[in-house]
C-alpha positions as CSV (number, residue, x, y, z in Angstrom):
1,X,49.4,68.0,150.2
2,X,47.1,65.5,148.5
3,X,49.9,63.6,146.7
4,X,51.4,60.7,148.7
5,X,55.0,61.2,149.7
6,X,57.5,58.5,148.7
7,X,57.5,56.2,151.8
8,X,53.8,56.4,152.4
9,X,53.2,55.5,148.8
10,X,55.5,52.5,149.1
11,X,53.5,51.4,152.1
12,X,50.2,51.8,150.2
13,X,51.5,49.5,147.5
14,X,52.6,46.9,150.0
15,X,49.2,47.1,151.8
16,X,47.5,46.3,148.5
17,X,49.5,43.1,148.0
18,X,50.7,41.7,151.3
19,X,48.0,39.9,153.4
20,X,48.0,37.9,156.6
21,X,49.7,34.6,156.1
22,X,51.9,35.9,153.2
23,X,55.6,35.8,152.9
24,X,57.5,39.1,152.4
25,X,61.1,40.3,152.1
26,X,62.9,43.4,153.3
27,X,66.0,43.6,151.2
28,X,67.6,46.4,153.2
29,X,66.8,46.0,156.9
30,X,68.2,49.3,158.1
31,X,66.6,50.3,161.4
32,X,63.8,47.8,161.0
33,X,60.9,50.1,160.1
34,X,60.0,48.2,156.9
35,X,60.6,44.8,158.5
36,X,58.2,45.7,161.3
37,X,55.6,47.1,158.8
38,X,55.8,43.9,156.7
39,X,55.5,41.7,159.9
40,X,52.3,43.6,160.7
41,X,50.9,42.9,157.3
42,X,51.9,39.2,157.2
43,X,50.4,38.7,160.6
44,X,51.0,35.8,163.0
45,X,50.8,33.2,160.2
46,X,53.0,34.9,157.7
47,X,56.8,35.5,157.7
48,X,59.3,38.2,156.8
49,X,62.9,37.6,155.6
50,X,65.0,40.7,156.3
51,X,68.6,41.3,155.0
52,X,71.4,43.6,156.0
53,X,75.2,43.4,155.9
54,X,75.7,45.6,159.0
55,X,75.5,44.3,162.6
56,X,74.1,47.6,163.8
57,X,71.1,47.1,161.5
58,X,70.5,43.6,162.8
59,X,70.6,44.8,166.4
60,X,68.4,47.9,165.8
61,X,65.8,45.8,164.0
62,X,65.9,43.0,166.6
63,X,65.3,45.5,169.4
64,X,62.4,47.1,167.4
65,X,60.8,43.8,166.6
66,X,61.0,42.5,170.2
67,X,59.6,45.8,171.5
68,X,56.6,45.5,169.1
69,X,56.1,41.8,169.7
70,X,56.9,40.9,166.1
71,X,60.3,39.2,166.4
72,X,58.9,35.6,166.0
73,X,57.4,36.5,162.6
74,X,60.8,37.4,161.1
75,X,64.1,35.9,160.1
76,X,66.9,38.5,160.3
77,X,69.8,37.7,158.0
78,X,73.2,39.2,158.4
79,X,74.2,38.9,154.8
80,X,73.7,40.8,151.5
81,X,70.4,40.7,149.7
82,X,72.2,39.2,146.7
83,X,72.3,36.0,148.8
84,X,68.5,35.5,148.8
85,X,68.7,32.1,147.3
86,X,70.7,30.8,150.3
87,X,68.0,31.8,152.8
88,X,64.5,31.8,151.4
89,X,62.9,28.5,152.3
90,X,62.0,26.3,149.3
91,X,58.4,26.1,150.6
92,X,58.2,29.9,150.3
93,X,59.3,30.2,146.7
94,X,56.4,31.4,144.5
95,X,54.6,32.7,147.6
96,X,56.3,36.0,148.2
97,X,53.8,38.7,147.7
98,X,55.8,41.8,148.7
99,X,59.3,43.1,149.0
100,X,61.0,46.4,149.6
101,X,64.5,47.8,149.2
102,X,65.5,51.2,150.6
103,X,68.7,51.8,148.6
104,X,71.5,54.0,149.7
105,X,73.1,53.8,153.2
106,X,71.9,53.1,156.8
107,X,70.8,56.5,158.2
108,X,73.0,57.6,161.1
109,X,75.8,55.2,160.3
110,X,78.9,54.9,158.1
111,X,77.9,56.6,154.8
112,X,80.6,54.8,152.9
113,X,78.7,51.5,153.2
114,X,76.1,51.7,150.4
115,X,74.0,49.5,148.3
116,X,75.4,48.8,144.9
117,X,73.8,48.1,141.5
118,X,75.4,44.7,140.9
119,X,74.2,43.1,144.2
120,X,70.8,44.8,144.0
121,X,70.2,43.6,140.4
122,X,71.3,40.1,141.5
123,X,68.8,40.2,144.3
124,X,66.0,41.5,142.0
125,X,66.7,38.6,139.5
126,X,66.4,36.0,142.3
127,X,63.5,37.6,144.0
128,X,61.4,38.1,140.9
129,X,61.5,34.4,140.3
130,X,60.3,33.7,143.9
131,X,57.3,36.2,143.7
132,X,53.8,35.0,143.6
133,X,51.8,36.3,140.6
134,X,50.9,40.0,141.2
135,X,53.6,40.1,143.9
136,X,55.4,43.5,144.1
137,X,59.0,44.5,144.6
138,X,59.4,48.2,145.6
139,X,62.7,50.0,145.2
140,X,63.1,53.2,147.1
141,X,66.0,54.8,145.3
142,X,68.0,57.4,147.3
143,X,70.7,58.7,145.0
144,X,72.0,61.9,146.4
145,X,75.1,60.3,148.0
146,X,78.4,59.3,146.5
147,X,77.8,56.2,144.4
148,X,74.0,56.7,144.4
149,X,73.8,58.0,140.9
150,X,75.7,55.0,139.5
151,X,73.2,52.6,141.2
152,X,70.3,54.7,140.1
153,X,71.4,54.7,136.4
154,X,72.1,50.9,136.4
155,X,68.7,50.2,138.0
156,X,66.9,52.4,135.5
157,X,68.6,50.6,132.6
158,X,67.7,47.3,134.2
159,X,64.0,48.1,134.6
160,X,63.6,49.9,131.3
161,X,64.7,46.7,129.5
162,X,62.7,44.3,131.7
163,X,60.3,42.2,129.5
164,X,56.8,43.8,129.5
165,X,55.2,40.4,129.3
166,X,56.7,39.5,132.7
167,X,56.0,42.6,134.7
168,X,54.3,46.0,135.1
169,X,56.9,48.6,136.2
170,X,56.0,52.0,137.7
171,X,58.2,55.0,138.5
172,X,56.9,57.4,141.1
173,X,58.6,60.5,142.3
174,X,58.6,64.2,142.7
175,X,60.4,66.0,139.8
176,X,60.6,69.6,141.1
177,X,62.3,69.0,144.5
178,X,65.8,70.0,145.3
179,X,68.7,67.8,146.4
180,X,68.1,64.6,144.4
181,X,64.8,63.5,145.9
182,X,64.3,59.8,146.3
183,X,61.8,58.0,144.0
184,X,60.1,54.6,143.7
185,X,60.3,51.9,141.2
186,X,57.6,49.2,141.7
187,X,57.8,45.9,139.8
188,X,54.6,43.9,139.7
189,X,54.9,40.3,138.5
190,X,52.3,39.4,135.9
């Protein structure tokens, strides 16, 4: 297949914008794969803020980062992404070049703990103001679980009405796959 699958495409977008020394955000830490990926992009002089409400996610990510020698490049935050304003250092505001949110639930854990539109939109509002020009926020929207369609619909409403003069917004996904395939919304600050 020549078309990029969803997660590889998300990473391609991040590779285009996040450089060594940059600041990045993982809004949904999960098992640490995106946090580690971002820490690799930001390098030794950059930094990644990573958020999750589940202790299991914090532990899994910490173990992954320590194993890969990336732990010192990251701040792991046991709180919801809607609390960004409490944790992002003032010196990093306006310098964030990339962020990713994998929306839904933590694979292999309690599927009743899911991301929700109101907290995700709050995080997006805060994070957009902290982005550097041409910084990108990527939303990987998994919506095939209970509550997923409500978050998807609210986020689509949010991005479709986002001012064009502030951002370029892209939707990328496969439209002929079964079982509610995930898709990407990418928001690039102008």
